[in-house]
C-alpha positions in Angstrom: 72.4 -0.8 10.7 75.6 -0.1 8.9 78.7 -0.6 11.6 80.5 2.9 10.8 77.5 4.7 11.7 77.2 5.8 15.2 74.8 7.5 17.5 75.7 11.1 19.3 73.7 11.7 22.5 73.3 15.3 24.2 71.6 15.3 27.1 72.5 16.6 30.9 71.8 13.8 32.6 74.4 11.2 33.3 72.1 9.3 34.4 70.2 9.1 31.6 72.8 9.2 29.2 74.2 5.8 30.6 71.0 4.0 30.2 70.2 4.7 26.8 73.7 4.3 26.0 73.7 0.7 27.7 70.5 0.1 25.7 71.4 1.5 22.1 75.1 -0.6 22.6 72.9 -4.1 23.6 72.3 -4.3 20.1 75.0 -2.8 18.5 75.2 0.6 18.0 78.2 2.5 18.2 77.1 5.4 20.7 78.9 8.6 21.7 77.4 10.8 25.0 78.0 14.2 25.6 76.6 16.0 28.6 76.4 19.6 26.9 75.5 20.9 23.5 79.3 22.6 23.7 81.1 19.5 24.4 79.3 18.0 20.9 80.4 20.9 19.2 83.7 20.7 19.9 84.4 16.9 19.3 81.8 16.2 16.1 83.5 16.5 12.6 81.3 17.2 9.8 79.6 14.4 7.5 80.3 11.7 10.4 77.4 9.3 9.5 75.1 8.4 11.7 72.4 10.3 13.8 72.0 12.5 17.2 69.4 12.6 19.5 69.3 15.8 21.3 67.3 16.9 24.7 65.6 20.4 24.2 66.0 21.7 27.6 69.2 21.8 28.8 71.6 24.6 30.6 73.6 27.2 29.3 73.0 26.3 25.1 69.8 24.5 25.0 68.8 21.9 22.4 66.9 24.4 20.3 70.3 26.8 20.0 72.3 24.1 19.4 69.8 23.3 15.9 70.5 26.9 15.2 74.4 26.7 15.3 74.3 23.2 13.4 72.2 25.6 10.7 74.7 28.0 11.1 77.6 25.8 10.2 76.0 24.1 7.8 76.2 20.8 9.5 73.9 17.9 8.3 73.1 15.5 11.1 69.5 13.6 11.3 68.5 14.4 14.4 65.7 13.4 16.9 64.3 16.2 19.3 63.8 14.7 23.3 61.6 16.6 25.4 59.7 15.9 28.6 56.0 15.3 28.0 54.9 18.8 28.8 57.1 20.1 26.5 56.1 18.8 23.1 55.9 23.0 21.7 59.7 22.6 22.1 59.7 19.5 19.8 57.7 21.0 16.8 59.9 24.3 17.2 63.0 21.6 16.9 61.4 20.0 13.5 60.8 23.9 12.3 64.9 23.7 12.7 65.5 20.9 11.0 64.8 17.8 13.4 63.9 14.8 11.6 61.6 13.4 14.4 61.1 13.5 18.3 60.6 11.0 21.2 59.2 11.8 24.4 61.1 11.3 27.5 61.3 9.3 29.4 61.1 6.9 26.8 58.4 4.3 27.3 60.4 1.2 26.2 63.6 0.4 24.8 62.0 -1.2 21.7 60.5 2.1 20.9 64.0 3.8 21.2 65.7 1.3 18.9 63.3 1.1 15.9 63.7 5.1 15.9 66.8 5.1 15.7 67.2 2.5 13.5 64.2 3.8 11.0 66.5 7.3 11.5 69.8 5.9 10.6 68.7 4.0 7.5 67.2 7.0 6.0 70.3 8.7 7.0 72.7 6.0 4.9 70.1 6.6 1.9 70.8 10.8 2.0 74.5 10.7 2.7 74.6 8.4 -0.9 72.5 11.4 -2.5 74.2 14.2 -0.9 77.7 12.4 -1.7 76.3 11.7 -5.5 75.5 15.4 -6.1 78.5 16.6 -4.3 80.3 15.0 -7.1 78.1 16.0 -10.1 78.2 19.9 -8.4 82.2 19.2 -8.8 81.8 18.0 -12.2 79.9 21.2 -12.9 82.3 23.4 -11.7 84.8 22.6 -14.5 82.7 23.5 -17.1 83.8 26.8 -19.2 81.3 29.9 -18.9 80.2 29.6 -21.8 78.9 25.9 -21.3 77.3 26.9 -18.0 75.7 29.0 -20.2 74.5 26.0 -23.1 74.0 23.6 -20.1 71.3 26.3 -18.6 69.3 26.8 -22.0 69.3 23.1 -22.8 67.8 22.2 -19.2 65.3 25.2 -19.8 64.5 23.4 -22.9 66.2 25.5 -25.9 67.2 23.1 -28.9 71.1 23.7 -30.3 69.3 25.7 -33.5 67.9 28.1 -30.7 71.1 28.2 -28.4 73.0 28.8 -31.3 70.7 31.7 -32.4 70.4 33.9 -29.2 74.6 33.6 -29.2 74.8 34.2 -32.4 77.1 31.4 -33.2 76.9 28.2 -35.2 75.0 25.0 -34.4 78.1 23.1 -35.3 79.6 25.1 -32.5 76.3 24.7 -29.8 76.6 20.4 -30.5 80.4 20.9 -29.6 79.9 22.5 -26.8 77.2 20.4 -26.0 79.3 17.2 -26.5 81.8 18.6 -24.2 79.3 19.4 -21.4 78.3 15.5 -21.9 81.6 13.8 -21.7 82.8 16.3 -18.5 79.4 15.5 -16.7 79.6 11.8 -17.5 76.3 11.4 -19.2 75.0 9.5 -22.1 71.8 11.5 -23.6 70.6 14.8 -23.6 67.5 13.6 -21.3 70.3 11.9 -18.3 71.6 15.4 -18.4 68.8 17.2 -18.2 67.3 15.0 -15.3 71.0 14.6 -13.0 71.2 18.7 -13.6 67.9 19.5 -12.2 68.3 16.6 -9.1 71.4 18.7 -8.4 69.8 22.1 -8.8 66.9 20.7 -6.0 69.8 19.2 -3.7 70.8 22.6 -3.4 68.0 24.2 -2.7 67.4 21.3 0.6 70.9 21.8 0.9 72.9 24.7 0.0 75.9 23.7 1.0 76.4 21.9 -2.0 76.2 24.9 -4.2 79.5 25.5 -3.1 80.7 23.4 -5.4 79.6 25.0 -8.3 77.7 28.4 -9.5 75.5 27.1 -11.5 72.5 28.2 -9.5 73.9 31.8 -9.4 71.8 33.7 -13.2 70.4 30.6 -14.1 67.0 32.2 -14.7 68.5 35.9 -15.8 70.6 33.5 -18.3 67.5 31.4 -19.7 65.6 35.4 -20.2 68.1 37.1 -21.4 68.7 33.8 -24.7 64.8 34.0 -24.7 64.2 37.8 -25.3 67.3 37.8 -27.7 65.4 34.9 -29.7 61.8 36.8 -29.6 63.4 40.1 -30.7 65.4 38.2 -33.7 62.0 36.7 -34.5 60.1 39.8 -34.3 62.5 41.2 -36.8 62.1 38.6 -39.2 60.0 40.2 -42.0 57.1 37.7 -42.2 56.8 34.7 -44.9 54.0 35.8 -47.4 52.8 34.7 -50.9 54.5 37.5 -52.7 58.2 36.7 -50.6 58.3 32.9 -51.3 57.3 33.5 -55.0 60.6 36.0 -54.9 62.5 33.2 -53.5 61.3 30.7 -56.3 62.0 32.9 -58.6 65.8 34.2 -57.4 66.3 30.2 -57.0 
């Protein structure tokens, strides 16, 4: 487990907090304890690595209300809901609000708690790594021009340079240059990598809307693709069908 990570504990029972802190610190886990949701919200800094042990039933602001507040603030921290044996329904509600797991109180053993926290912390490390990568990719997307953004959306949708040029009424060489500029700005070396990383970012923004603040790539993607395909469709319909007669005219005129 990374030393840089912290287990945050929020529970209104001071004796319980002391016990849990002692257990986790005995296996070299950094712990910060809070007696109320308000104390935690005042002290927590977004993007601090670690996980949260959160009691569901507390006075003033309950654990469920605190999870709702975290969602409103778009603060992500892997949360383990703590609930009394007869309050499993609360744990289900907590997981619907974003908690990744739950544990019943009182804990059956120190080992059970440590293993659960370790597993969640390790998953959090990977999730944090992915989030950092996607945030960086989002910042690169923000550097694209409006036309490059439109070209990227069509490339991801599978249109060729010829089709994109036809849809925009530009030359293939212009589109090729725009595509090269996009790849350079996004630090990718192939169209396959370009599509893969862009789709990863697209999925990531759906799971974590706060990432979308780095780029407006998702905005208007469907309309851009739809408009381009409609233009291509109209142009295809407006072209006269190729027949043997027209082929003969072309041969004779050539």
